[in-house]
C-alpha positions in Angstrom: 81.0 102.5 61.8 79.4 99.2 61.2 82.4 97.4 62.6 82.1 99.5 65.8 78.3 98.4 66.2 79.1 94.8 65.6 82.1 94.9 68.2 80.1 96.7 70.7 77.3 94.2 70.5 79.7 91.5 70.9 81.1 92.8 73.9 77.7 94.1 75.0 76.5 90.5 75.6 78.8 89.9 78.4 77.2 93.1 80.1 74.0 91.3 80.4 74.4 88.9 83.5 71.7 86.6 82.0 74.0 86.1 78.9 76.9 85.1 80.8 78.3 81.9 79.6 81.5 81.7 81.4 83.8 81.9 78.5 87.5 82.7 78.9 88.7 85.4 76.7 92.5 85.3 76.3 95.0 88.1 75.5 95.3 86.6 71.9 91.7 87.2 71.5 91.7 90.7 72.8 94.7 91.5 70.6 92.9 90.1 67.5 89.8 92.3 68.2 91.8 95.5 68.9 93.9 95.0 65.9 90.7 94.6 63.8 89.3 97.7 65.2 92.4 99.8 64.9 93.9 98.7 61.7 97.1 97.8 63.4 99.0 94.6 62.9 98.4 91.9 65.6 102.1 92.0 66.4 102.0 95.8 67.3 98.8 95.5 69.1 100.2 92.8 71.2 103.5 94.7 72.0 101.3 97.7 73.0 99.1 95.6 75.2 102.1 93.7 76.8 103.7 97.1 77.4 100.6 98.4 79.2 100.3 95.4 81.3 104.2 95.6 82.2 103.8 99.2 83.3 100.8 98.0 85.7 103.1 95.4 87.2 106.0 97.7 87.4 104.0 100.4 89.0 102.3 98.2 91.6 105.8 96.8 92.2 106.8 100.2 93.3 103.8 100.5 95.6 101.9 102.9 93.5 98.2 103.2 93.0 96.9 103.0 89.5 93.6 104.9 88.7 91.8 104.6 85.5 88.8 106.8 85.7 85.5 105.2 85.4 87.3 101.7 84.9 88.9 101.0 88.3 91.7 101.4 90.6 94.5 98.8 91.2 96.6 99.2 94.7 98.7 97.0 96.8 97.2 96.3 100.2 98.7 94.5 103.2 96.8 91.7 104.7 97.3 91.3 108.4 98.7 88.0 109.9 95.9 85.8 111.1 95.1 82.4 112.5 93.5 79.9 110.2 92.3 76.3 110.4 93.3 73.5 108.0 90.0 72.2 107.0 91.3 68.5 106.6 93.2 68.2 110.0 91.4 71.1 111.8 94.9 72.1 112.9 95.4 75.8 113.8 97.9 77.6 111.5 99.5 81.1 111.6 99.2 82.8 108.1 101.8 85.5 107.9 101.1 89.0 106.7 101.2 89.4 103.0 100.8 92.0 100.1 98.1 91.6 97.7 96.7 93.4 94.7 93.2 94.8 95.1 91.0 96.2 92.3 88.1 98.5 92.9 85.6 98.6 90.2 84.8 102.1 88.7 81.4 103.4 88.0 81.4 102.8 84.2 82.6 99.2 84.7 79.8 98.7 87.4 77.1 100.0 85.0 78.3 98.0 82.0 78.8 94.7 83.7 75.9 95.0 86.0 77.5 95.0 89.5 75.6 96.5 92.4 
């Protein structure tokens, strides 16, 4: 149980906006943390995380919406074509329509990260 408390307090620091230090957390770091917490090897943990990420990409590629209750929703939206201006030359340019991945934050993430 003590491991759970220390790992939550470690991740809990990021939930306080005043404690944000701008650190980049890599997949390697997440693999290490999850492997430690679950008792699995880093190789197995990395494979599972990569499979999860691959599934998200596959489903988005099919045009599907992914909903993780309390966490958030990933979906593909189409951005309309528009006119823009090159800030250096002030030249008007046409920006074609394109697909983008949108993420809508879920309730639990809003609360823990401090998003209003």
